[in-house]
C-alpha positions as CSV (number, residue, x, y, z in Angstrom):
1,M,36.6,212.4,56.7
2,L,38.7,209.6,58.1
3,V,35.6,207.5,58.7
4,L,34.6,207.9,55.0
5,W,38.0,206.7,53.9
6,D,37.9,203.7,56.2
7,Y,34.4,202.8,54.9
8,A,35.5,203.2,51.2
9,L,38.6,201.1,51.6
10,N,36.7,198.4,53.4
11,A,34.1,198.3,50.6
12,V,36.7,198.2,47.9
13,S,38.7,195.5,49.8
14,Y,35.7,193.1,49.6
15,C,35.8,193.3,45.8
16,F,39.6,193.3,45.2
17,R,41.9,190.9,46.9
18,F,44.9,193.0,46.2
19,I,43.5,195.9,48.1
20,K,42.5,193.7,51.0
21,W,46.1,192.3,51.1
22,L,47.5,195.9,51.2
23,I,45.3,197.2,54.0
24,S,45.0,194.1,56.2
25,V,47.3,193.2,59.1
26,P,48.6,189.7,59.1
27,P,48.3,187.6,62.3
28,I,51.3,187.9,64.6
29,P,52.4,184.7,66.4
30,V,52.8,185.1,70.1
31,V,53.3,181.5,71.1
32,R,55.2,179.0,68.9
33,C,56.9,175.7,69.8
34,L,55.8,176.0,73.5
35,K,57.5,179.4,73.9
36,L,56.0,182.8,74.5
37,L,57.5,185.2,71.9
38,R,57.9,188.3,74.1
39,R,59.0,190.5,71.2
40,N,55.6,190.0,69.5
41,T,53.5,190.5,72.6
42,P,51.8,193.9,73.0
43,R,53.3,196.0,75.9
44,T,50.2,198.1,76.6
45,F,48.3,195.6,78.8
46,P,48.9,192.4,80.8
47,F,49.0,190.1,77.8
48,E,49.9,186.9,79.6
49,D,46.7,187.2,81.7
50,K,44.7,187.6,78.5
51,L,46.4,184.6,76.9
52,M,45.8,182.4,80.0
53,C,42.2,183.5,80.1
54,S,41.8,182.6,76.4
55,L,43.4,179.2,77.0
56,W,41.0,178.6,79.9
57,Q,38.0,179.5,77.8
58,Q,39.0,177.0,75.2
59,E,39.7,174.4,77.8
60,I,43.4,174.2,77.2
61,S,45.4,173.6,80.4
62,S,48.9,174.7,79.3
63,F,51.2,175.8,76.5
64,G,52.0,172.2,75.8
65,A,48.4,171.6,74.5
66,M,48.6,174.4,71.9
67,K,50.4,174.5,68.6
68,L,50.3,178.2,67.9
69,A,48.7,181.4,69.2
70,C,48.4,184.6,67.1
71,T,47.0,188.0,67.7
72,E,44.7,189.3,64.9
73,G,44.3,192.8,63.7
74,E,41.8,193.9,66.3
75,G,43.7,192.3,69.2
76,A,41.7,189.0,69.3
77,L,43.7,185.8,70.0
78,T,43.5,182.8,67.7
79,I,44.7,179.6,69.3
80,M,45.5,176.4,67.3
81,R,45.4,173.2,69.4
82,R,48.2,170.6,69.1
83,E,46.9,167.3,67.6
84,R,46.7,164.5,70.1
85,Q,49.0,161.6,69.6
86,K,47.3,158.2,69.4
């Protein structure tokens, strides 16, 4: 029954933005202004290792090269690079 509700809400959310806004989880910032925001980091697994692995995959060497990192609803990390100064 729960699976049917999930499927129905997902189908309706594609048609109506308000429903999508109600049921979606906003991205949660975990790194901002070169600081790791510990209160926003998940406590269930070694998050810092996952963050450093994601930085390595995107060829970012340190926190200084990134502008913002957020966790998405499914636990995926989104990393925004800092613009290079000319």
